[in-house]
N, C-alpha and C positions, 0 to 999 in steps of 0.2 A: 481172495489167498489167503492161506494162515498167515498170522504177521507171526514173529520169529518167538515170542515172549509164550504164544499161546503152543508152540511144538511140544514143550518140554510135558505139557500134561497129556496131550492126547500120543505121544509114542506109547505102544507097547511094550517096547523094548531101548536100552539106550545104544548110539553106536558106537563101534569100533572103529579109530582110523589107523587104515593101517596100508603098507602098500598101496597111498593114494586114492586112497576111497574108505568109504564109508560103508561098512560090516556088520550085522547085529552078527552074535553069537547064536550057537546053537541051543535047544532045550527050553526049560520053562524061564529058568535065568533067577537071580535072588530079588526076592522083592524089597523095592527100598521106600520108607514111609516119611507123609510130611512128621517132624520131628514134632508139632503143634497140635494138629487133631489125628494123630493115627492114622490118614485116608493114606491107602497106597500111591505111590507117584507114578513109579515107572520100574521095569525090571530089568536085571542088568547082568551080561554074559559074555564070557569066552570061549565057551565051549566050543571045539572045533575048529580053533584059529591054530596054523603053522607058525608057532613066535620062530622058530627058527630063520623060518622066510624073512619075520618081521624084522629078525636083527639086521639080517643080510639087507634087506632094501634099504636099513638105515645106515648101513655100512658101504654098502655101494653107490648107492643115489644122494643121499640127504649128507653126511658127512662130505664127501669129495666136493660139493657144490658150495659148501661152507666153510671151508679149505681153499678153496679157490678165491675166495672175498679177502681184501685186506682188513685190518682192525677199524678201521674209519668204517668201510664198508658195513661193518659187521653190526657196527654201534650206530651205524644212520639208521639201520633195519631197524635196531631193536625202540630208538626213539620212533620212527616211523610205524610199528605193532605199541609202543604205550599210547602215542597219543590218537591210534585207531580207537583201542580197549576201553579209553577215556571216554569217547565219546557212547558206549555201547553202556556205559557203567550199569544205568538205569535198569535196564534188562537184567543185569546180575543179580542186583539187591531185590530185587520181586521174586526170585529163584531160591536167592539167600534165606529166605525169608524163614523158608521150608522146616531150613536144616537148622532153625531155634534159633539163629542169630539175630538179633536186634540191627539196628540201623548202623549205631557205634561198633558193635562187634563185628558186623560187614564191610564197614568203612577199614578195618585194619587189615582183613582178607584180599576183600576187592581193590583199593584204593593203594595199600598199602603193597599186595602185589604190583599193583601197575607201579608205585612208587619204586620198585626194584629195575621196573625191566631202563625208568628211564636212569637211575643212578650208574648201573651198567652202562646203561650206551655213552654216558659223559666220559666212562674211563678210558674212549677211544683217546682223547685228548692226551691222556699221559701212553700211549702206544704207540708203534711208529704204524705208515701206510704200508705195511708188509705182513705177508701171511704168516711168519713168524715175530715172535720178538728175543730181545738180547734178555741175558739175566745175570745179572752184575756186571761187574769192572771187566776189562782188560788185565790178563794175567801176564805177568812176563815169566819167560822159563831160562832164559841166557843171559850171561854179562852181554853179548855185544848186540842183544837184544834184536836176534836174527829168527828167533824161537820163542810164540806164545801162543794163548789161549784165551777162550770166550764160549762162556755158556748160554746157550738158545733154546730157547722153547717152542716144539714145534705141538701143532695139534694132533692129538694120537688119529688114528685113520679107524676107530673103532663107532660102539656111540654110548651115551650117557645113560644109564636104564637107574628112572626114577621111581622109589619104591614108597607112598608117600600118607601118613595120615590123615586121619576123618577128620579133625578140626579146625584145617585151615585149607579149604579144597581148591581155592585160587591160589592164596600168596603162598601155599606148599609149593606149587605146581613153578609159578612165574620166577620167585625167586631161586629156584633151581635150574629153569633153560634159561634163564637172562643170562648162567655165568657161560654154561656148556655154549651156548650158541655164539656169544663173544667170541670163547677160543677157538669157535671154528667146528665144535663138534655136534653133529645130530643127538638127541631122544626120543625116548619110547617113556611115556609115563604114564603110572598104573596109579592112579587115587586109588586111595582107601573108597571099596565099594560102596559104603553107607551114605555118603555124599557127594558120589560121583557124578551125579546128575547136573550139579552147579559146573562142576568141572569139564565135564563134556559139552555143557551152553559156552563157555568161555574158547574151547578148542574148536568149535566149528565155524566161532566169529575171527577164529585166528585163522582157520584154512581158509573161511570166506573173503579175507582179505588180500590172498595171495601175496604179502608181501616176504614171508618166509621162502626161500626154496623148496621144490616139492621134495619130503621124504627128511627133511629136517627137524620133522616135529612127529612122534605117533603115539596114540591114545589105544590105551587098553580101560576098558570100563568092566571089571568083574575078576575072577582069578586072576592070579600073574602063572599059574600051570606050571609048567614046567622052563617056562623063560631061562632060566639061571643054569638049566643044563645046555646051553647053545652058547654062551659068554665066551669069549678070545681073550685074551691078555690085553688088545689095546681099547677092551670097553672099561667104563668106570660106574661103578654099581652105589648108589645111594638111598639109603634107606631112615625112615622116618617112623618110629613105633613101638612098639613094648620091648623091651629089653631082650625078651625069651624069643621072639619071633625073629629079631635081628638075629640073636647067636646063630637060632636056625639058618637061617637065609646064608650068614657069612659063614657057617661050617658046611656051605657045598660042595661036594667032592672037586666038584667041576671049574668054582671058584677059585679054591685052592689050588689044582691043579696049575690053571693057565696063572697064579696071582694077580688076579682081576684087585684093581684098587676099590677098595670098600668103604666108602665114607658112613657110619654109624650115628646116627642121631635117637636118643631114647628116654626115654620119660625119666625124670630124677625128681630127687627131695629137696629143692630146691629152699634157700633159708632167708630170713630177713632177721638181721639184727639191729633191735634197738642200743644206741651207746649208754654206756653207765652216768652220762652227761646229762641226755634228753631227760627233762621237766614238764608235766605238764601246762606251766604257765611258756613258755620256748614255743615256737613256729613250727618246729621239727618235729614237735609231739602232734600237732596237727597235721602236718604232713606224712607221716607215719600211718595215723588212722585211715587217712583216705586212701592212701598209696595200697594199704592191706584192705580194704573192702575194696577199691578196683580191682584188684588182681583175683580176688575168692569171686567175683561177680561177674567181670566181663568176660562174654564166650561159655556164660556160666562155667567156667573154671578149666574149663575143657583147655589148656594151654599145657604145652611140655615148660613152659616156664612159670608156669605159676607159683606164688608162694603157698609150699605145703607145712613150712615148719618157723614158728615164728619165737624166737630167742630174746627175754627180757627180762634184764636186772631183778632180783627175786625181791625187793622193796617195794617196787611199782607193779607187782603183778596183780593185786586188785583194781589199780585205776586202769592198768590197761585193757582186763578183760570188757570191763564199765563199758569203757569208752567204743572198743570197738562192738559190742551186741549193742551199741546204741546206734553205731553208725552202719550196721547189717540191716537192723531192724528199719532202717527206711528203704531199704531194697523191695522195689514191689517187680512180681515175678510173674508173668504170664506169655500172653500173644505178643512177640516181639512185631507186629505190626504196628500195636497200640500205643502210643506216643508217651502215656504215663507208664510203660515196664519199663525197669532197668535193668531186669535179667530174662533171659528167656529159659527153655527148655536146652535140656542136653539132646545128641544128636538122633537120640531114638532110644527104645525104651530096654534094650539090650544093651545099650552104656548105662542106664540108669539103676537095672539092676545088679551091672559090675561095681558100681559106686557105691551101691548099699551093700553088698557084700563087704568089700575093703574097710569099709568103715565099720561093720562088725571085727574087722580082724582088728582093729584100732583100739574099739574099747574093753579091749584085753587088759590095757593099762591105761587108759582114758576114759576122757567123761564128757559127754555133750554138756557144752555150757549155754549154749545158741542153735534152734532149728531145731527139727525134725527127720526121720528116715521116712515117717510115715504118710505127713500129710506138709501142704503149703498151700498157702490161701494162691489162687490166681487171680488176674483179671483176664476178664474176653476169651475166657479159654475153661479146658475140662480139665482139669488134674488128672484123672484117669486117659482121658483119652490119648495127651499127648505125654512128652518125657522131662514131665517138669518135678523139680526138687526142693527143694528147700536150701541155704547156704547152711554151709555146717560148721561151727567152728568149736573145737574140742580142746580140753586141758591136759596135760599131763605134768604132774609136780614132778617126776623123778626120773629124766631123761636122760641121766646119766647110765643108770640099770636100766630104762625101759627100750628095747629092741623095736619094739611094735614103728614106732613114728620115724623111724631113721630107716626102717623096712619097706614100709607097707604105701605104696599112694592110692590114692581115692581120687581119678580125676576128674574130679568136678569140683563143684563148690565147697571144697570140706582145707581146713585148715588148721594145726596145731598148735597151740599155746605152751612152752616149757619157759622154764625160768633158770637162770645163771650167774653163779657168786661173782666171777672176775673175766678176765679178759683172757688168761690161758683156759677158763671153759670153755668159755664161748667159741675159742676154736676148736678146740676138741670137738664139741658138739658139732659143730659146723661141718668136722669131717668125719662124722659118724654116717649122715648120708651119704658117701662113698664115692663121693664124683657127682657134680651138678653141672647146669648148664649154666647158671646167673646166683648172684646173690648179691643181696642190697645190706647197706649199712648204713643207718641214720643216724647221724653223731654233728656236734661242731667243736668236737674234740680232736685237733686233726693227729694228735700223736696215739690216739684212743682207732681212728681210723689208720693211720700207716702199721699199727702192730697186728692187725687184727688181719689186713691184708698179704704183708707177709707173713702170717702164720698161717693164714688157711688157702691164700691165693693157690697152692699146687693142685686142690681139687675142687675148682671152680673155672668155667670157659669165663665168665664175666662177672664183672663186682662194678655195682653202682656205689657211690659214695653221694648219699644225699642227703644235703642238707637246704637252708634259708637261703642261702645264695643263688642254688641254682634248680630251685622246687619248678619257678616257673616256666625254664625253659626245658626241662628232665624232661625226656623220651618215657622215663618210668622203667620198674623195675625188669617187666616183660616184654618188651619191646627191642628184637634184635633188629641192627641196623642193617643196611648191604655193605656200610664202608667198614664195621666188625666182623669181626670172627662170631661164627656161631656154632654153637658144641660143648662138650667138656669131656673133662676126662673120666676112667672110670667108669661108675654108675653111666653116666651119663652117654658115654658109647663110645669113647676118645675118639670123635672125629672132628673136622672140623669144617665149614661151609659158608660163600659170601666170604667177607673180608677183602673187599675192595679187591688189587691185583691179585692179591694171595691166593684167590678164589680162583681164576681161569687156571693155577699151577696144577688143579689136581686133574685137567683136561687137555693138559699138555704131556711130550715127554723130553725131560733136560736133557741136553745132547752139550758133550764136554768137546768143543772142536781145539786142535790143536796142528800150528803150522805157520808159513812166517806171517808177519804183518800183513802186507800186502794181500798174501791171499785171504787174510780173516775179513782185511777189508771189504775185499770183493764180493765175499760172501754175505758179511751180514751188513755191505753197505753205511756203515760205522768207521768211519777213521780210525785204526787202529794205532796206538803208538809205534812211531821206527818204522811206519809203512812208506813206500816212495808214494813223493807228491807226482801232480801235475800241474808245469808253470808255462803257462804261456805270456804274451804279450799285455793280454787287456788283465787288467785289475780285476781282482775277484768281486771289489765293492761297485764295479760297474754292469755287474749280471745279473741280471734278472732273476729271480727265483728257480724257474725252468731250466735257465740255462748251466748255473752252478752247476759241478757234478762234486762227488764226495772224493774228498784226495787234491781236488785245488789248493794249488798251494803258491805262497807269496814269500819269497827272502828277502828282507828288509836291507837297505844302511845300513851304515853302524854309525851309533853315536857315543860321546867321550861324556862321559856325568864328572860334573863338575864340582868341586868346594862350592862356589857360589851359585849354584844349579840344588844344593840340598839347602844351601840357608834359606834362598829365595822362596821355595816348598815351605819350608820351618814355617819363614813370616806371613804366606799366605796362607795356608793351612790353621795354624796357630799349635802346629806338632810340632813341640819343642824337646822332643825324650831327649833325655842325657845323650842316647849311643849317636843323633842328629848334630849333635853341636862341637865344633872344631875346639873348644876351651876345655872338653871331659879330659881328664887324667882316667886311661882307658885298663890300666892295672888292676885285675882282679875280675875284670867283664869280660863277654865273650868276644871281643873285637879291637883289632888291632889301634884301629882309629875310627875319625869321622865316618858312617856308615849313612848311606840313600834310603830314607825312607820307602818302604816297600810299594806303600801306594802311588811315591813319583815315580817309582820303576814302572809301574802297570802303564802311568798315564806317558812317559815318556815311549813306554811301546806304541801307546794307541800314535801318539803322533806320527810314529814309525809309520804302522802300517793303514792309517785311514787316508783315503784320498781324499781331498777334503776342498778341493778346486771347486768343484760343479755339483750340479745338483745328481744323483744317480739311484738306483733302484733301492739303495738300503733308506728305510724311513725312519728309523730310532734304535738305539742302543735300547736290547731290552735287558738287561742284565749279565750278571757274573758268575760262574757256578766255580766251584771248587778251586779256588784261587789259593795258590802255593807260595810259598818262596824258601826256595833251597840251602841257598849261600848270600853272605853279604855281598854289596856292590860300594865299592870305596871311588874317593874323589882318583880319577885320571884312569879307568877302566872304562873300556869300549864295550857296548852291547847290541846286539840286531835279533830280530825275530824273524820265526820260523810261523807261518801264518795260513791255515789249513782248512778248509771246507772238512769239518766233522760229520754232521747229521743234517739234516730237512728236517721239518716236519710242517705240515701242510696245515693252513687255517682252514676254515671253514666261512663265510659269509654270515655274519649274526641275521637271525630272521629279526625283521623287519614289524615292528608296533607299529599299523597308522598314525597312531595317536601319540606317539611319542617322536619328539625331533632326532634325525640321525647326528649323531656325533658326527664330529669331521675324522673321517680316514677311519671311518666304522666298515666303510661299505666300500674299499678299495680290494680286490683280492691281493692276499700277502700269505707269506709262510713264514716260519721262525728257521734260521737258521746256527748251527752252534759250530764255532769256532774253535778249535783249538790252538790254542797262542803259546807257543815255548819261548822264552826269554831267556838267550844264549852268549856267551862272548867265545874267547880261542884258545879256553886253557883246557887242557885233558879232560876235566870237569866242567862241561860248557854249559850244563843247565842252571839256570840262575831262578829260574820261576817258570812255573806251567798254570794254565787256568782254561775254563772256558767261556768262549764268550757270547753271546747271544744277541743279533740280530736280527729286524725285522725287516723283511725284503719282499720287496714289491714284487708281482706275478705279471708278466705280458701277459699272459690270456687270463681269463675267470676261470676257476674250475669245476664251478657251478654247471 
């Protein structure tokens, strides 16, 4: 039997996984080479494929299957997939070396991509056990509360079409599909052909796992053909790559006619700023030098977030240049499988020639102060056979009048150092890049950092403020994180991806619902203010999680608040704020007389709605959200509570590690119940306070 890792070596052509099966394209296909030794790996082709049928299959098979699943089910699906791929990671590493990536480079691509699956899987805890999600709070639209609105998010009924770059063949796919799968939308992935053999290996494992519903993931290895000529308004397109290609795709007549959402991320001239306070004796100096070297050499500089422009105070230029040159000279280049090698090859010889051409353009106004375009010493490899290149450090002494470093990107281990005189000048220089994915500033001066961010922030998607306080735990300049948006304005494409819960909104339709609060409650399965409640003889706290219904309601008896109550609470809590004292002269204050503490009123409310005489399914109080007091309570007033089941959130039983003792209660089947609490009186304006109380409630049966 042929081992998995050997199949990639003997296959004549990569497979396309479409319409539920693996299919090779027609013709000879594009030849894909090992970036290290120049040997032919495989060929790839999509010729002869019916792209319209591929999209239809995703829409009719994959997306409907995902849409039937709740966010909880989709999240658990992503977690299972992440665990499965993590077990197979060594197979991917062996293939990744052929792309020119070192082990650390591949770690970012492979395990970073799998980490995106884990991160998005965990978002299920912030989402309902529904096929849709609420977006924002209830909006009252009438005086008497009989007409209201609520925004909801529904999965789009098309497919996500991901056209990815060559530099991260695993991460580029997984960080995107993690989001659309969680949202409930199927995907068609078209990786850049030059490194698509690694993407294909990962997809083979995904399909073999049978974790995803059929049709929820399809793969194209080769040209995108006329796929965009068949899109519909329910589809979503994402593109990562060059600005010129992105513009061409985004301008497709069909895309424009159907108003298809198009998320564009293009390579940008990201910049790094050294604050004018940083000196060679400060830890920030060494942090900066290390960061520049890492960003120039990791992935051989083939990162959309790589540092291309380095801005230095003009009086520190000489020292900085010397320090970076010394640091770069310690970079060993060669076969990425050799442990001594710190920088591997570019993805291919074509990419190397492109880098050289772009550097030649930069030399119109800059000079090389480290590296060579023609030669590089390599370890355990042949420079001519592989796509190797030296790190290149350029110097431009007139950045305000030179356009090349702000307009031309060499997509490899290439950066340009430039001087600045003051904060206004460095802000202006950063903006000359016309928009970037990220910028970094290293400084210990908080005011300098604030001025730079407020002045330059609108031109960057993300800004890292780096100093000695955070350096050890910082993820670095070029690390896009699944919880944060990844994208940028202008040249960077003007798009966004990832960003935690923000990301799923790209694949969902926002719908504004209008109607009676009771109708909206029934539709959303979340209690809306002023809805009709369900009152029965059983106290809500005596019901198990499964037995509770949204809208279950308790209206309590009344309690008179006395001056003695307020005095006692002040003594018990230590809160002797003047408004709570009888002896206060209330002239010129907001109050007429002694007023009850808000927290006393909340405590008194709990005394009214809590059923405390015997054990019940309520395990504990989990917290209070959005507590507001709308008017004062004076001695002699009577209050009562309307207590309503607002929302139910299922909880999974945590995975048990046999080596760690089980904490008491951790294995009890349970869920979180949110209660809408209204503190009321009998006046025409009855609302005294509103809040949401969370309780942990035991299940009658396990949900596992």
